[in-house]
VOLOKOL-875665 format. One record per atom (N, C-alpha, C): x, y, z; residue in three letters. Coordinates in pm, whole numbers, padded with zeros to 5 digits, always signed. Layout:
<rs>
XYZala
...
</rs>
This chain:
<rs>
-01691+01400+07004unk
-01707+01517+06917unk
-01849+01515+06859unk
-01922+01625+06874unk
-02059+01628+06822unk
-02059+01658+06672unk
-02176+01653+06613unk
-02190+01670+06469unk
-02151+01810+06425unk
-02185+01909+06507unk
-02154+02048+06470unk
-02004+02070+06463unk
-01931+02015+06561unk
-01786+02032+06561unk
-01723+01958+06443unk
-01778+01839+06407unk
-01727+01763+06295unk
-01747+01838+06163unk
-01864+01897+06146unk
-01891+01974+06026unk
-01800+02095+06016unk
-01773+02157+06130unk
-01685+02274+06130unk
-01543+02233+06090unk
-01499+02116+06139unk
-01365+02068+06105unk
-01354+02037+05956unk
-01460+01975+05899unk
-01460+01943+05756unk
-01456+02071+05672unk
-01535+02170+05714unk
-01538+02297+05639unk
-01404+02367+05646unk
-01340+02360+05763unk
-01209+02425+05779unk
-01103+02355+05692unk
-01109+02222+05685unk
-01015+02147+05601unk
-01035+02180+05454unk
-01162+02189+05414unk
-01191+02223+05274unk
-01141+02363+05241unk
-01155+02455+05337unk
-01107+02591+05316unk
-00956+02595+05301unk
-00886+02518+05384unk
-00741+02514+05373unk
-00697+02456+05238unk
-00767+02350+05194unk
-00734+02289+05066unk
-00757+02386+04951unk
-00870+02458+04956unk
-00899+02554+04850unk
-00798+02668+04850unk
-00758+02712+04970unk
-00660+02819+04980unk
-00525+02776+04924unk
-00485+02651+04957unk
-00358+02600+04906unk
-00361+02587+04754unk
-00476+02541+04699unk
-00487+02527+04555unk
-00481+02663+04487unk
-00549+02763+04549unk
-00546+02898+04491unk
-00406+02956+04495unk
-00333+02929+04602unk
-00197+02979+04611unk
-00106+02915+04507unk
-00131+02787+04476unk
-00048+02720+04377unk
-00069+02779+04238unk
-00192+02828+04213unk
-00221+02887+04083unk
-00164+03027+04069unk
-00131+03089+04179unk
-00074+03223+04175unk
+00074+03215+04142unk
+00125+03313+04066unk
+00269+03314+04037unk
+00352+03322+04166unk
+00458+03247+04168unk
+00550+03246+04281unk
+00682+03308+04237unk
+00730+03399+04317unk
+00856+03466+04284unk
+00962+03430+04387unk
+01083+03416+04338unk
+01195+03382+04425unk
+01320+03360+04341unk
+01422+03311+04405unk
+01548+03286+04336unk
+01555+03141+04288unk
+01610+03124+04170unk
+01626+02991+04112unk
+01773+02956+04103unk
+01805+02834+04140unk
+01940+02782+04122unk
+01931+02662+04028unk
+02040+02591+04008unk
+02037+02475+03920unk
+02127+02365+03976unk
+02100+02243+03928unk
+02172+02126+03975unk
+02321+02136+03940unk
+02404+02096+04034unk
+02547+02083+04006unk
+02570+01961+03918unk
+02680+01957+03847unk
+02707+01848+03752unk
+02719+01712+03821unk
+02760+01709+03948unk
+02778+01579+04013unk
+02645+01511+04046unk
+02533+01581+04027unk
+02402+01518+04046unk
+02358+01439+03922unk
+02431+01454+03813unk
+02393+01385+03689unk
+02394+01234+03711unk
+02280+01171+03682unk
+02267+01026+03697unk
+02212+00981+03831unk
+02194+01072+03925unk
+02139+01033+04056unk
+01988+01018+04048unk
+01936+00935+04138unk
+01792+00909+04139unk
+01718+01025+04203unk
+01610+01068+04135unk
+01528+01178+04187unk
+01411+01123+04266unk
+01328+01212+04317unk
+01216+01173+04402unk
+01112+01090+04327unk
+01104+01107+04196unk
+01006+01029+04119unk
+01061+00894+04076unk
+01184+00861+04118unk
+01242+00732+04087unk
+01325+00729+03960unk
+01325+00836+03883unk
+01402+00841+03760unk
+01541+00898+03785unk
+01628+00877+03686unk
+01763+00930+03695unk
+01766+01074+03643unk
+01834+01158+03717unk
+01847+01297+03672unk
+01942+01304+03553unk
+01901+01381+03452unk
+01985+01405+03335unk
+01995+01556+03317unk
+02115+01605+03306unk
+02136+01749+03301unk
+02081+01814+03175unk
+02057+01733+03070unk
+02003+01788+02947unk
+01851+01783+02939unk
+01787+01733+03044unk
+01641+01725+03045unk
+01582+01854+03102unk
+01457+01880+03066unk
+01389+02001+03115unk
+01309+01965+03239unk
+01377+01957+03351unk
+01315+01918+03477unk
+01354+02017+03586unk
+01291+01997+03703unk
+01321+02085+03815unk
+01286+02015+03946unk
+01328+02077+04054unk
+01292+02032+04189unk
+01214+02142+04258unk
+01102+02103+04320unk
+01019+02199+04392unk
+00963+02131+04516unk
+00942+02209+04620unk
+00899+02150+04747unk
+00749+02124+04754unk
+00669+02198+04681unk
+00525+02193+04705unk
+00444+02137+04587unk
+00482+02164+04467unk
+00402+02118+04354unk
+00413+01967+04340unk
+00303+01899+04305unk
+00306+01753+04289unk
+00406+01712+04180unk
+00463+01595+04198unk
+00554+01543+04097unk
+00481+01525+03965unk
+00545+01567+03857unk
+00483+01559+03725unk
+00420+01689+03681unk
+00407+01787+03772unk
+00346+01915+03737unk
+00437+01992+03641unk
+00378+02054+03542unk
+00452+02139+03450unk
+00452+02282+03503unk
+00568+02343+03507unk
+00583+02479+03556unk
+00648+02566+03449unk
+00594+02685+03434unk
+00658+02783+03345unk
+00742+02876+03432unk
+00870+02878+03403unk
+00965+02958+03482unk
+01015+03071+03394unk
+00999+03193+03443unk
+01041+03312+03369unk
+01152+03384+03444unk
+01260+03410+03373unk
+01370+03488+03430unk
+01326+03634+03432unk
+01309+03689+03551unk
+01260+03826+03563unk
+01361+03926+03506unk
+01487+03891+03508unk
+01591+03984+03463unk
+01588+04004+03312unk
+01575+03895+03236unk
+01581+03908+03090unk
+01452+03867+03019unk
+01353+03816+03091unk
+01225+03780+03032unk
+01221+03645+02964unk
+01329+03568+02967unk
+01329+03436+02905unk
+01241+03339+02984unk
+01181+03245+02913unk
+01090+03149+02976unk
+01122+03006+02932unk
+01097+02912+03022unk
+01106+02770+02993unk
+00993+02698+03062unk
+00960+02581+03012unk
+00861+02494+03077unk
+00934+02369+03125unk
+00923+02342+03253unk
+00993+02227+03313unk
+00892+02140+03387unk
+00931+02017+03412unk
+00846+01922+03484unk
+00906+01895+03621unk
+00820+01895+03724unk
+00865+01869+03860unk
+00893+01720+03874unk
+01019+01685+03897unk
+01058+01545+03910unk
+01132+01517+04041unk
+01156+01622+04120unk
+01236+01604+04241unk
+01188+01701+04347unk
+01232+01679+04472unk
+01200+01767+04584unk
+01322+01851+04619unk
+01295+01976+04654unk
+01401+02070+04687unk
+01364+02206+04629unk
+01446+02302+04642unk
+01569+02306+04725unk
+01533+02325+04873unk
+01623+02288+04959unk
+01598+02293+05103unk
+01664+02415+05167unk
+01703+02508+05086unk
+01756+02634+05136unk
+01651+02744+05119unk
+01636+02830+05216unk
+01539+02937+05209unk
+01575+03043+05106unk
+01697+03037+05056unk
+01740+03137+04957unk
+01680+03111+04819unk
+01637+02985+04795unk
+01590+02947+04661unk
+01453+02880+04670unk
+01376+02896+04562unk
+01243+02836+04558unk
+01236+02722+04457unk
+01336+02709+04370unk
+01334+02605+04268unk
+01476+02573+04225unk
+01500+02446+04197unk
+01626+02400+04140unk
+01599+02354+03997unk
+01669+02411+03902unk
+01648+02378+03762unk
+01757+02283+03712unk
+01721+02206+03610unk
+01823+02126+03543unk
+01920+02220+03471unk
+02035+02168+03435unk
+02134+02254+03370unk
+02084+02304+03235unk
+02010+02220+03164unk
+01957+02262+03034unk
+01858+02377+03049unk
+01770+02369+03149unk
+01674+02477+03172unk
+01744+02604+03216unk
+01844+02589+03304unk
+01918+02705+03350unk
+01995+02772+03236unk
+02042+02691+03141unk
+02114+02747+03026unk
+02020+02831+02941unk
+01898+02784+02919unk
+01804+02859+02838unk
+01761+02989+02906unk
+01760+02990+03039unk
+01725+03112+03112unk
+01844+03203+03137unk
+01961+03159+03092unk
+02085+03237+03110unk
+02117+03256+03259unk
+02116+03143+03331unk
+02146+03146+03475unk
+02285+03088+03503unk
+02340+03012+03410unk
+02467+02943+03435unk
+02577+03041+03473unk
+02587+03149+03403unk
+02695+03245+03427unk
+02684+03311+03565unk
+02560+03333+03611unk
+02539+03405+03737unk
+02525+03311+03857unk
+02487+03187+03833unk
+02469+03094+03943unk
+02327+03090+03996unk
+02257+03202+03990unk
+02117+03210+04033unk
+02056+03335+03969unk
+01926+03338+03961unk
+01855+03454+03908unk
+01715+03458+03968unk
+01656+03576+03985unk
+01517+03586+04031unk
+01422+03540+03920unk
+01325+03458+03958unk
+01233+03402+03859unk
+01090+03414+03908unk
+00999+03393+03814unk
+00856+03386+03843unk
+00806+03250+03797unk
+00737+03178+03886unk
+00694+03041+03859unk
+00542+03037+03856unk
+00487+02978+03749unk
+00343+02959+03737unk
+00314+02820+03681unk
+00209+02756+03728unk
+00172+02626+03670unk
+00138+02641+03522unk
+00177+02541+03446unk
+00158+02547+03300unk
+00069+02432+03257unk
-00036+02466+03184unk
-00127+02365+03129unk
-00126+02378+02978unk
-00067+02282+02909unk
-00062+02291+02762unk
-00201+02276+02703unk
-00227+02352+02598unk
-00355+02342+02530unk
-00351+02231+02428unk
-00446+02138+02438unk
-00452+02024+02345unk
-00570+02045+02252unk
-00545+02053+02124unk
-00650+02061+02023unk
-00660+01924+01957unk
-00774+01855+01969unk
-00781+01719+01917unk
-00760+01708+01767unk
-00806+01809+01692unk
-00787+01803+01548unk
-00794+01943+01491unk
-00696+01977+01413unk
-00694+02104+01343unk
-00668+02076+01197unk
-00759+02118+01112unk
-00744+02092+00970unk
-00663+02204+00907unk
-00550+02168+00853unk
-00465+02265+00783unk
-00446+02215+00640unk
-00523+02268+00548unk
-00515+02218+00410unk
-00380+02248+00348unk
-00311+02144+00300unk
-00183+02160+00234unk
-00201+02174+00082unk
-00313+02129+00032unk
-00341+02143-00109unk
-00492+02140-00128unk
-00534+02175-00246unk
-00677+02177-00272unk
-00735+02036-00270unk
-00856+02027-00223unk
-00923+01898-00221unk
-00960+01856-00363unk
-00938+01729-00396unk
-00977+01684-00530unk
-01129+01679-00544unk
-01176+01707-00664unk
-01319+01704-00693unk
-01350+01571-00762unk
-01441+01497-00707unk
-01478+01367-00762unk
-01601+01383-00850unk
-01587+01342-00976unk
-01699+01343-01070unk
-01750+01200-01086unk
-01865+01173-01031unk
-01922+01039-01035unk
-02035+01035-01137unk
-02045+00923-01207unk
-02152+00907-01304unk
-02178+00760-01332unk
-02281+00734-01412unk
-02319+00598-01445unk
-02316+00581-01597unk
-02280+00463-01641unk
-02274+00434-01784unk
-02306+00288-01806unk
-02377+00262-01918unk
-02409+00125-01957unk
-02311+00072-02060unk
-02218+00154-02104unk
-02121+00113-02205unk
-02004+00043-02138unk
-01976-00082-02178unk
-01867-00157-02118unk
-01731-00096-02150unk
-01725-00019-02259unk
-01597+00041-02295unk
-01552+00143-02192unk
-01648+00200-02120unk
-01614+00300-02019unk
-01559+00238-01892unk
-01561+00105-01884unk
-01515+00040-01762unk
-01365+00016-01763unk
-01296+00054-01868unk
-01152+00036-01874unk
-01085+00129-01774unk
-00979+00082-01705unk
-00908+00168-01609unk
-00859+00296-01675unk
-00860+00401-01600unk
-00824+00532-01655unk
-00679+00535-01702unk
-00592+00461-01630unk
-00451+00468-01665unk
-00422+00412-01804unk
-00512+00325-01854unk
-00491+00271-01986unk
-00515+00375-02096unk
-00590+00480-02063unk
-00620+00584-02160unk
-00547+00714-02130unk
-00472+00717-02023unk
-00403+00839-01983unk
-00267+00844-02051unk
-00248+00934-02145unk
-00122+00943-02219unk
-00007+00987-02129unk
-00036+01071-02028unk
+00070+01116-01937unk
+00122+01000-01855unk
+00030+00916-01807unk
+00072+00799-01729unk
+00153+00703-01814unk
+00105+00680-01938unk
+00175+00586-02024unk
+00314+00637-02062unk
+00327+00770-02078unk
+00458+00825-02112unk
+00555+00812-01995unk
+00504+00820-01872unk
+00589+00807-01754unk
+00623+00661-01725unk
+00537+00569-01767unk
+00556+00428-01739unk
+00571+00351-01871unk
+00662+00396-01955unk
+00684+00331-02084unk
+00755+00199-02060unk
+00688+00090-02091unk
+00740-00043-02062unk
+00763-00120-02192unk
+00862-00204-02192unk
+00887-00291-02307unk
+00803-00416-02291unk
+00678-00406-02322unk
+00586-00518-02306unk
+00476-00506-02411unk
+00395-00607-02420unk
+00286-00610-02519unk
+00155-00570-02451unk
+00085-00475-02514unk
-00046-00437-02464unk
-00150-00492-02563unk
-00225-00584-02515unk
-00322-00654-02601unk
-00462-00616-02557unk
-00541-00569-02650unk
-00680-00537-02621unk
-00767-00615-02718unk
-00855-00693-02665unk
-00941-00776-02749unk
-01078-00712-02757unk
-01120-00675-02879unk
-01253-00619-02902unk
-01323-00709-03004unk
-01418-00783-02953unk
-01493-00877-03035unk
-01396-00976-03099unk
-01389-00983-03234unk
-01304-01079-03304unk
-01171-01020-03348unk
-01150-00891-03318unk
-01029-00824-03366unk
-00924-00821-03257unk
-00807-00863-03292unk
-00696-00861-03198unk
-00609-00741-03230unk
-00605-00644-03136unk
-00526-00523-03154unk
-00405-00530-03061unk
-00291-00519-03119unk
-00169-00534-03042unk
-00086-00407-03054unk
-00038-00356-02940unk
+00052-00241-02939unk
+00181-00286-02873unk
+00288-00284-02946unk
+00416-00330-02895unk
+00507-00209-02881unk
+00575-00197-02765unk
+00659-00082-02736unk
+00805-00123-02724unk
+00885-00079-02820unk
+01030-00081-02808unk
+01090-00219-02774unk
+01038-00325-02836unk
+01094-00457-02807unk
+01071-00546-02929unk
+01180-00573-03005unk
+01168-00655-03125unk
+01136-00800-03093unk
+01184-00851-02980unk
+01157-00990-02942unk
+01009-01013-02921unk
+00946-00920-02850unk
+00802-00934-02825unk
+00726-00918-02957unk
+00772-00829-03046unk
+00706-00811-03175unk
+00707-00942-03253unk
+00823-01011-03252unk
+00832-01138-03324unk
+00739-01242-03265unk
+00732-01244-03133unk
+00644-01341-03066unk
+00498-01312-03100unk
+00465-01183-03103unk
+00327-01147-03135unk
+00293-01186-03278unk
+00384-01157-03372unk
+00360-01192-03511unk
+00347-01343-03527unk
+00428-01418-03453unk
+00419-01564-03458unk
+00284-01611-03405unk
+00240-01549-03294unk
+00110-01586-03235unk
-00003-01554-03331unk
+00006-01436-03396unk
-00099-01399-03492unk
-00102-01498-03609unk
+00016-01540-03656unk
+00021-01635-03768unk
-00040-01769-03730unk
-00009-01816-03608unk
-00066-01942-03561unk
-00217-01933-03546unk
-00264-01817-03497unk
-00408-01800-03481unk
-00477-01798-03617unk
-00415-01730-03714unk
-00474-01725-03849unk
-00475-01864-03912unk
-00365-01937-03890unk
-00357-02073-03943unk
-00465-02161-03883unk
-00487-02146-03752unk
-00589-02226-03685unk
-00728-02189-03734unk
-00749-02059-03760unk
-00878-02016-03811unk
-00904-02073-03950unk
-00800-02072-04035unk
-00816-02130-04169unk
-00843-02280-04161unk
-00776-02347-04071unk
-00797-02491-04055unk
-00939-02520-04010unk
-00988-02439-03916unk
-01125-02458-03869unk
-01225-02430-03981unk
-01193-02326-04060unk
-01285-02292-04170unk
-01289-02404-04273unk
-01173-02462-04306unk
-01167-02573-04402unk
-01239-02695-04348unk
-01225-02720-04221unk
-01292-02836-04160unk
-01443-02819-04167unk
-01492-02697-04140unk
-01635-02672-04147unk
-01683-02684-04291unk
-01602-02636-04385unk
-01642-02645-04526unk
-01649-02790-04571unk
-01553-02872-04525unk
-01555-03013-04561unk
-01676-03086-04505unk
-01714-03055-04387unk
-01833-03117-04326unk
-01958-03076-04401unk
-01958-02952-04454unk
-02075-02905-04527unk
-02091-02976-04660unk
-01978-03010-04726unk
-01988-03080-04853unk
-02040-03223-04834unk
-02002-03284-04721unk
-02051-03419-04694unk
-02201-03419-04669unk
</rs>
């Protein structure tokens, strides 16, 4: 075979492939049937078990895994099914649908219906922002005052009212001990005892320093 004949053969093969691809993209019309119940659980051409409640179909030409949109020409109903099996092998039908797909197309009662088949490509959007609430506004600033470094929840009255705890809140500012006790007499007694011990220790230290000064 010379080079010219080889090139002609390659071009002819490419033309056939392109024609077949174009035909697959065109809507196909014909009659659709559906799997009988005794096929439930049998192995399909893709190696999986057929399930009557799955949205699958059998087709002779589309690759396994292809998504097809099937429209019932009689009532306009549509479903999307995946090619998982080969068939039907009767010239009367162009596609075999699972029972679930046939039910949605309202084919069960009639046994078959004329349909239109087109390849289906789902549109994938990588990210769509749908605001569910307003975005919070962040107010940032700088301060040299250490008092501003306290957590906000310690000064938020709404938070404190929602999280009312029976515990002692102690804030130490310089030499002053400020105690806030909430709804607990036991803790109040412990705090008063601690304050008395601290005062006693302070007096003892003061007396000791005074005694050393007299010496």
